[in-house]
C-alpha positions as CSV (number, residue, x, y, z in Angstrom):
1,M,2.3,-10.2,-0.5
2,N,3.6,-6.5,-1.2
3,V,4.0,-4.6,-4.6
4,I,6.5,-3.1,-6.6
5,S,5.0,0.1,-9.8
6,E,6.2,-0.4,-13.1
7,P,9.1,2.6,-12.9
8,E,10.5,0.5,-9.2
9,L,10.9,-2.5,-10.8
10,V,12.7,-0.7,-13.7
11,L,14.9,1.1,-11.5
12,V,15.2,-2.5,-10.2
13,V,16.6,-4.2,-13.0
14,R,19.3,-1.3,-14.1
15,S,20.6,-1.1,-10.5
16,R,20.9,-5.2,-10.5
17,V,19.1,-5.7,-7.3
18,L,16.6,-7.9,-9.4
19,K,17.4,-11.8,-7.7
20,N,14.3,-13.5,-9.8
21,L,11.5,-12.2,-12.4
22,H,8.7,-15.0,-12.0
23,I,6.2,-15.0,-14.8
24,I,2.8,-16.5,-13.0
25,Q,0.0,-18.1,-15.2
26,T,-3.6,-17.8,-13.2
27,H,-6.4,-19.7,-13.2
28,E,-8.1,-17.8,-15.2
29,G,-5.3,-18.2,-18.4
30,K,-3.4,-14.2,-18.0
31,Y,0.1,-13.7,-17.0
32,R,1.7,-11.5,-13.6
33,I,5.0,-10.7,-12.9
34,A,6.5,-11.1,-9.1
35,V,10.1,-10.5,-8.6
36,N,12.5,-11.0,-5.5
37,L,14.5,-8.3,-4.5
38,K,18.3,-9.6,-3.8
39,N,18.2,-7.1,0.0
40,H,14.4,-8.0,0.3
41,E,13.0,-11.3,1.4
42,E,9.2,-10.9,0.1
43,M,8.2,-11.6,-3.2
44,L,6.8,-8.2,-4.7
45,E,4.0,-8.6,-7.2
46,L,4.3,-6.1,-10.2
47,V,0.9,-3.3,-10.0
48,T,-0.7,-0.9,-12.0
49,F,-0.8,2.5,-10.7
50,R,-4.1,1.7,-9.6
51,K,-2.6,-0.7,-7.0
52,T,-4.7,-3.8,-9.3
53,P,-2.4,-7.0,-10.6
54,R,-0.4,-6.2,-13.7
55,E,-2.0,-8.6,-16.0
56,W,-1.7,-9.3,-19.3
57,A,-3.4,-12.1,-22.0
58,S,-0.9,-13.5,-23.8
59,L,2.4,-14.7,-23.1
60,D,3.7,-13.1,-26.2
61,R,2.8,-9.7,-25.4
62,L,4.1,-9.9,-21.7
63,V,7.7,-10.6,-23.6
64,R,7.0,-8.4,-26.0
65,H,6.8,-5.6,-23.0
66,M,9.5,-6.9,-20.7
67,Q,11.9,-6.7,-23.4
68,R,10.9,-3.7,-23.9
69,K,11.0,-1.8,-20.6
70,Y,13.1,-4.0,-18.9
71,L,16.6,-4.3,-20.6
72,G,19.1,-6.7,-19.2
73,I,17.3,-9.4,-17.4
74,P,19.2,-12.6,-17.4
75,S,17.5,-15.4,-18.7
76,A,18.9,-17.3,-15.6
77,I,16.3,-15.4,-13.7
78,L,13.4,-16.1,-15.1
79,N,10.8,-18.3,-13.6
80,F,7.4,-19.3,-14.7
81,Y,4.9,-20.8,-12.6
82,S,1.1,-21.7,-13.6
83,G,-1.5,-21.6,-11.4
84,E,-3.1,-18.7,-9.3
85,A,-1.1,-15.7,-8.1
86,T,-0.6,-15.5,-4.7
87,R,-2.9,-12.7,-3.4
C-alpha cells in the first residue's frame, strides 16, 4: 500500500480530489485512515513523518482530529472497516 502524509492529505481535501476516506479498525482496537483519490487507483494509508501508520486509540479522538484538520469532508465518502489494516 502506498502512503500519504498529513500535509498532503490536507491539500487533497482542500483541492477536492478525495474520492473515499476509510477508517480502519485494527485487531488491536486502534484506528487508521486510508484514502482513495479521484486520480489514483491505489489506496493510500496516512502515515506520520517517520513513515509509520498514523493511529488513534479511540474513534472519538480520530473524529475530533478529522474535524480540526480536514474541514469539508462530506460524510458520503466516509467508510468504516473493522479488522486489520492492509500492510
